[in-house]
LUMKOLKE-157402 format. One line per field, with one value per residue: residue number from 1; x, y, z of N, C-alpha, C in turn. Coordinates in Angstrom, 1 decimal, always signed. Layout:
N
pos: (NUM  ...)
nX: (X  ...)
nY: (Y  ...)
nZ: (Z  ...)
caX: (X  ...)
caY: (Y  ...)
caZ: (Z  ...)
cX: (X  ...)
cY: (Y  ...)
cZ: (Z  ...)
END
This chain:
141
pos: (1  2  3  4  5  6  7  8  9  10  11  12  13  14  15  16  17  18  19  20  21  22  23  24  25  26  27  28  29  30  31  32  33  34  35  36  37  38  39  40  41  42  43  44  45  46  47  48  49  50  51  52  53  54  55  56  57  58  59  60  61  62  63  64  65  66  67  68  69  70  71  72  73  74  75  76  77  78  79  80  81  82  83  84  85  86  87  88  89  90  91  92  93  94  95  96  97  98  99  100  101  102  103  104  105  106  107  108  109  110  111  112  113  114  115  116  117  118  119  120  121  122  123  124  125  126  127  128  129  130  131  132  133  134  135  136  137  138  139  140  141)
nX: (-7.6  -7.6  -10.4  -10.9  -9.6  -10.5  -13.6  -12.9  -11.8  -14.5  -16.0  -14.5  -14.9  -16.5  -19.7  -22.4  -24.9  -28.4  -30.3  -29.5  -29.5  -32.1  -33.0  -32.2  -33.4  -36.2  -35.6  -35.6  -37.9  -39.4  -39.0  -37.5  -34.9  -32.9  -32.6  -29.9  -28.1  -26.3  -28.3  -30.6  -30.1  -29.9  -32.1  -33.5  -32.5  -33.1  -35.9  -36.1  -34.7  -36.3  -38.4  -38.0  -36.6  -38.3  -40.7  -39.7  -39.2  -41.9  -45.0  -47.2  -49.9  -50.6  -51.2  -52.3  -55.7  -55.7  -56.7  -58.2  -58.8  -60.6  -58.6  -59.1  -59.3  -60.9  -63.3  -64.6  -67.5  -69.0  -72.6  -75.1  -77.5  -76.8  -75.8  -73.3  -71.1  -69.9  -67.5  -65.8  -63.5  -63.9  -62.6  -62.8  -65.4  -66.9  -69.3  -71.9  -74.9  -77.6  -78.3  -75.8  -74.0  -74.8  -74.5  -71.5  -70.8  -71.7  -70.0  -67.5  -67.9  -69.0  -66.9  -65.5  -67.4  -69.3  -72.6  -74.3  -77.0  -77.4  -78.6  -78.7  -76.9  -74.4  -73.3  -70.1  -68.3  -66.3  -65.6  -66.1  -67.3  -66.5  -66.7  -65.5  -65.7  -68.0  -70.3  -71.9  -74.5  -75.2  -76.7  -76.6  -77.5)
nY: (+38.1  +35.3  +34.6  +35.5  +34.2  +31.5  +32.0  +32.3  +29.8  +28.5  +30.0  +29.2  +26.4  +23.4  +23.7  +22.0  +21.6  +21.9  +21.3  +19.4  +17.0  +17.0  +15.9  +13.5  +12.1  +12.7  +10.9  +8.2  +8.2  +8.6  +5.9  +6.3  +5.5  +3.7  -0.1  -1.7  +0.3  +1.4  +3.1  +1.9  -1.0  +0.0  +0.9  -2.1  -3.5  -1.9  -2.6  -5.0  -5.9  -4.3  -6.2  -8.7  -8.2  -6.7  -8.2  -8.8  -6.7  -5.3  -5.6  -7.2  -8.6  -11.2  -13.5  -17.0  -17.7  -19.2  -22.5  -24.6  -27.8  -30.5  -33.6  -35.8  -38.5  -38.0  -39.1  -37.9  -38.7  -38.1  -38.5  -40.2  -38.6  -35.8  -34.9  -35.6  -38.3  -39.0  -40.5  -41.6  -42.2  -44.6  -44.2  -41.7  -40.9  -40.6  -41.3  -43.0  -43.3  -42.6  -39.7  -38.4  -39.4  -38.7  -35.7  -35.3  -36.4  -34.4  -32.3  -32.9  -33.0  -30.1  -28.5  -29.0  -29.0  -26.7  -25.6  -28.3  -31.1  -34.0  -36.8  -39.5  -42.0  -45.0  -47.3  -49.0  -51.7  -54.2  -57.9  -58.8  -57.2  -54.7  -51.1  -49.9  -47.5  -44.7  -44.1  -41.4  -39.5  -36.8  -33.7  -30.0  -27.2)
nZ: (-58.4  -58.7  -58.9  -61.4  -63.0  -62.7  -63.2  -66.1  -66.9  -66.6  -68.4  -71.0  -70.9  -72.7  -73.9  -73.0  -75.4  -74.7  -76.7  -78.0  -76.2  -75.6  -78.2  -78.4  -76.4  -77.2  -79.2  -78.4  -76.9  -79.4  -80.5  -82.9  -83.6  -85.8  -86.2  -85.3  -84.2  -81.7  -79.7  -80.2  -79.2  -77.1  -76.1  -76.3  -74.6  -72.0  -72.1  -71.7  -69.6  -67.6  -68.3  -67.2  -65.0  -63.2  -61.8  -59.6  -57.8  -58.1  -57.1  -59.1  -58.5  -59.5  -58.5  -58.5  -56.8  -54.3  -53.6  -51.3  -52.1  -51.1  -49.4  -50.2  -52.4  -55.0  -57.7  -60.9  -62.5  -65.8  -66.3  -67.5  -67.6  -67.5  -65.3  -62.7  -61.6  -58.7  -57.3  -54.3  -51.8  -49.2  -46.7  -46.3  -45.0  -42.4  -40.9  -39.6  -40.0  -42.2  -42.6  -41.3  -43.1  -45.6  -45.4  -44.8  -47.6  -49.1  -48.1  -49.1  -51.8  -52.5  -52.2  -54.6  -56.9  -56.7  -55.3  -55.0  -54.7  -53.5  -54.8  -54.8  -53.5  -53.6  -51.8  -51.8  -51.3  -50.1  -50.0  -47.5  -46.4  -45.9  -46.2  -49.3  -50.9  -52.0  -54.2  -55.7  -56.9  -58.1  -58.6  -60.1  -58.3)
caX: (-6.6  -8.0  -11.5  -11.0  -9.1  -12.0  -14.4  -12.2  -11.8  -15.6  -16.3  -14.1  -15.2  -17.6  -21.0  -23.6  -26.2  -29.6  -30.9  -29.0  -29.7  -33.6  -33.2  -31.6  -34.5  -37.2  -35.8  -35.9  -39.7  -40.5  -38.2  -36.6  -33.6  -32.6  -32.3  -28.5  -27.6  -26.0  -29.4  -32.0  -29.7  -30.0  -33.8  -34.3  -32.2  -33.9  -37.6  -35.8  -34.3  -37.7  -39.5  -37.2  -36.5  -39.6  -41.4  -38.8  -39.6  -43.2  -46.0  -48.6  -50.8  -51.5  -50.9  -53.4  -56.4  -55.2  -57.9  -57.8  -59.8  -60.8  -57.4  -59.5  -59.2  -62.6  -63.2  -65.5  -68.0  -70.4  -73.6  -76.2  -78.9  -76.5  -75.0  -72.3  -71.3  -68.6  -66.6  -65.3  -62.7  -64.6  -62.0  -63.0  -66.6  -66.9  -70.6  -72.7  -76.3  -77.9  -78.0  -74.2  -72.8  -75.1  -73.8  -69.9  -70.4  -72.1  -69.0  -66.1  -68.0  -69.3  -65.6  -65.3  -68.3  -70.3  -73.7  -75.3  -77.9  -77.3  -79.9  -78.8  -75.3  -74.7  -72.2  -69.3  -68.2  -65.5  -66.3  -65.8  -68.3  -65.5  -66.7  -64.2  -66.0  -69.2  -71.2  -73.1  -75.2  -75.6  -77.2  -76.2  -78.7)
caY: (+37.5  +33.7  +34.4  +35.9  +32.7  +30.4  +32.5  +32.3  +28.5  +28.1  +30.3  +28.3  +24.7  +23.6  +23.8  +20.7  +22.0  +21.2  +20.7  +17.9  +16.1  +16.7  +15.3  +12.4  +11.8  +12.3  +9.5  +7.3  +8.0  +7.9  +5.0  +7.1  +4.9  +2.3  -1.3  -2.2  +1.1  +1.4  +3.9  +0.6  -1.7  +0.4  +0.5  -3.0  -4.0  -1.5  -3.2  -6.6  -5.6  -4.4  -7.5  -10.1  -7.7  -5.9  -9.1  -8.9  -5.4  -4.6  -7.0  -7.0  -9.2  -11.8  -14.9  -17.4  -18.1  -20.7  -23.4  -26.1  -28.9  -31.8  -33.9  -37.1  -38.7  -37.7  -39.2  -37.4  -39.3  -37.6  -39.4  -40.0  -37.9  -34.7  -35.0  -36.0  -39.0  -38.9  -41.9  -41.0  -43.2  -45.0  -43.5  -40.3  -40.6  -41.4  -41.5  -44.6  -42.9  -41.8  -38.2  -38.0  -39.9  -37.4  -34.3  -35.9  -36.5  -33.0  -31.7  -33.3  -32.8  -29.1  -27.7  -29.2  -28.6  -25.8  -26.2  -29.6  -31.7  -35.2  -37.2  -41.3  -42.6  -46.1  -47.8  -49.6  -52.5  -55.6  -59.2  -59.0  -55.7  -53.4  -50.0  -49.2  -46.1  -44.3  -43.7  -40.3  -38.9  -35.4  -32.5  -28.6  -26.6)
caZ: (-59.7  -58.7  -59.4  -62.9  -63.9  -62.4  -64.3  -67.6  -67.2  -66.7  -69.8  -71.9  -70.8  -74.0  -73.1  -73.9  -76.1  -74.4  -77.8  -78.5  -75.0  -76.1  -79.5  -78.0  -75.0  -77.9  -80.2  -77.5  -76.7  -80.2  -81.0  -84.2  -83.9  -86.7  -86.0  -85.4  -83.9  -80.4  -79.2  -80.8  -78.7  -75.4  -75.9  -76.2  -73.1  -71.1  -72.3  -71.4  -68.2  -67.0  -68.3  -66.6  -63.3  -62.6  -61.1  -58.2  -57.3  -58.4  -57.1  -59.7  -57.7  -60.3  -58.0  -58.5  -55.8  -53.3  -53.0  -50.5  -51.8  -49.7  -49.4  -50.8  -54.1  -55.6  -59.3  -61.2  -64.1  -66.1  -66.1  -69.0  -67.5  -67.4  -63.8  -62.4  -60.7  -57.5  -56.6  -53.0  -50.9  -48.2  -45.4  -45.9  -44.5  -40.7  -40.5  -39.9  -40.1  -43.4  -42.7  -41.2  -44.3  -46.8  -45.0  -45.0  -48.9  -49.6  -47.6  -49.7  -53.2  -52.8  -53.1  -56.0  -58.2  -56.1  -54.6  -55.5  -53.7  -53.7  -55.4  -54.1  -53.4  -53.1  -50.7  -52.4  -50.2  -50.6  -49.7  -46.1  -46.0  -45.3  -47.0  -50.1  -51.5  -52.3  -55.4  -55.3  -57.7  -57.5  -59.2  -59.5  -58.1)
cX: (-7.5  -9.5  -11.9  -10.2  -9.8  -12.8  -13.7  -12.4  -13.1  -16.2  -15.7  -14.1  -16.7  -18.7  -22.0  -24.9  -27.7  -30.4  -30.7  -29.5  -31.4  -33.9  -33.0  -32.8  -35.8  -37.0  -35.8  -37.2  -40.4  -40.3  -37.8  -35.4  -33.7  -32.2  -30.6  -27.6  -27.5  -27.3  -30.5  -31.2  -30.0  -31.4  -34.1  -33.7  -32.4  -35.2  -37.0  -35.5  -35.6  -38.5  -38.9  -37.0  -37.6  -40.4  -40.9  -39.0  -41.0  -44.2  -47.2  -49.6  -51.4  -51.3  -52.3  -54.2  -55.8  -56.6  -57.5  -58.9  -59.8  -59.4  -58.0  -59.2  -60.7  -62.4  -64.7  -66.2  -69.0  -71.4  -74.5  -77.4  -78.1  -76.0  -73.9  -72.2  -69.9  -68.5  -65.7  -64.6  -63.5  -64.2  -62.1  -64.4  -66.6  -68.1  -71.4  -73.9  -76.4  -77.7  -76.8  -73.2  -73.4  -74.2  -71.9  -69.8  -70.5  -70.6  -67.8  -66.4  -68.1  -68.0  -65.2  -66.3  -69.4  -71.6  -74.3  -76.3  -77.4  -78.5  -80.3  -77.1  -75.7  -73.2  -71.4  -68.4  -67.5  -66.3  -66.8  -66.8  -67.7  -66.2  -65.5  -64.8  -67.7  -69.3  -71.8  -73.3  -75.5  -75.8  -76.9  -77.8  -79.1)
cY: (+36.2  +33.9  +34.6  +34.6  +31.7  +30.7  +32.1  +30.9  +28.0  +28.5  +29.6  +26.8  +24.7  +23.2  +22.6  +21.2  +21.4  +20.8  +19.6  +16.8  +16.0  +15.9  +13.6  +11.8  +11.6  +11.2  +8.5  +6.9  +7.6  +7.0  +5.5  +6.1  +3.4  +1.3  -1.5  -0.8  +1.0  +2.0  +2.3  -0.6  -1.2  +0.1  -0.7  -3.8  -3.4  -2.2  -4.4  -6.5  -5.3  -5.5  -8.2  -9.2  -7.0  -6.9  -9.2  -7.7  -4.6  -5.9  -6.7  -7.8  -10.1  -13.2  -15.7  -17.8  -19.3  -21.2  -24.6  -27.0  -30.2  -32.7  -35.3  -37.3  -38.7  -38.3  -38.7  -37.5  -38.5  -38.9  -39.1  -38.7  -35.9  -34.2  -35.1  -37.3  -39.4  -40.0  -41.1  -42.2  -43.3  -44.6  -42.4  -39.7  -41.7  -41.6  -42.6  -44.3  -42.2  -40.1  -37.9  -38.6  -38.7  -36.0  -34.4  -35.6  -35.3  -32.2  -31.4  -32.8  -30.9  -28.1  -27.7  -29.1  -27.4  -26.4  -27.1  -30.0  -33.0  -36.1  -38.6  -40.9  -44.2  -46.4  -49.0  -50.6  -53.7  -56.6  -59.4  -57.6  -54.9  -52.4  -49.4  -47.8  -45.6  -43.9  -42.7  -39.6  -37.7  -34.2  -31.0  -28.0  -24.8)
cZ: (-60.2  -59.2  -60.6  -63.7  -63.8  -63.2  -65.7  -67.8  -67.3  -68.2  -71.0  -72.1  -72.2  -73.0  -73.8  -74.3  -75.4  -75.6  -78.4  -77.4  -75.3  -77.1  -79.2  -77.1  -76.2  -78.9  -79.6  -77.1  -77.8  -81.2  -82.5  -84.4  -85.0  -85.9  -86.1  -84.6  -82.1  -79.7  -79.3  -79.4  -77.2  -75.0  -75.4  -74.7  -72.2  -70.9  -71.5  -69.8  -67.3  -67.0  -67.5  -65.0  -62.7  -61.6  -59.4  -57.3  -57.1  -58.0  -57.6  -59.5  -58.5  -59.9  -58.1  -57.2  -55.5  -52.9  -52.5  -50.9  -50.9  -50.2  -50.0  -51.7  -54.3  -57.0  -59.7  -62.4  -64.5  -66.4  -67.6  -69.2  -67.3  -66.3  -63.9  -61.4  -59.8  -56.9  -55.4  -52.1  -49.7  -46.6  -45.4  -45.3  -43.4  -40.4  -40.4  -40.5  -41.4  -43.4  -42.5  -42.3  -45.5  -46.6  -45.2  -46.6  -49.3  -49.5  -48.4  -51.3  -53.7  -53.1  -54.3  -57.1  -57.6  -55.6  -55.7  -54.5  -54.5  -53.9  -54.9  -54.3  -52.9  -52.5  -51.3  -51.1  -51.0  -49.9  -48.4  -45.6  -45.7  -46.3  -47.6  -50.5  -51.3  -53.6  -55.2  -56.6  -57.3  -58.8  -59.1  -59.2  -58.5)
END
């Protein structure tokens, strides 16, 4: 007796037509709803949620490449010959001999400009003879 009542209740329950569900899904996919309708507002809300919340859960791998430039202040000035003049602080260079100075200047300049060769350099000194900086002329290789 109970099983027939349960079957009767299930049979009398309103059935949701699958055709209407597929029509709704197709309307969302094809974007066929007019502006100002609740369906249109739902679609826009879902898109905005995706745009603003997806970076928290999806790694798009779009971070800039970290570059570690030399911590010394370097000023780059173009010269008339098509090269560049680099002005480097004197405290950045510890070498005393010409080859050591050239190697350190090259180590400071190359992360900024890539492969270059130093054509010449000048030491800038104050009145007491202390090194203030270097002017380096370099050209691309």
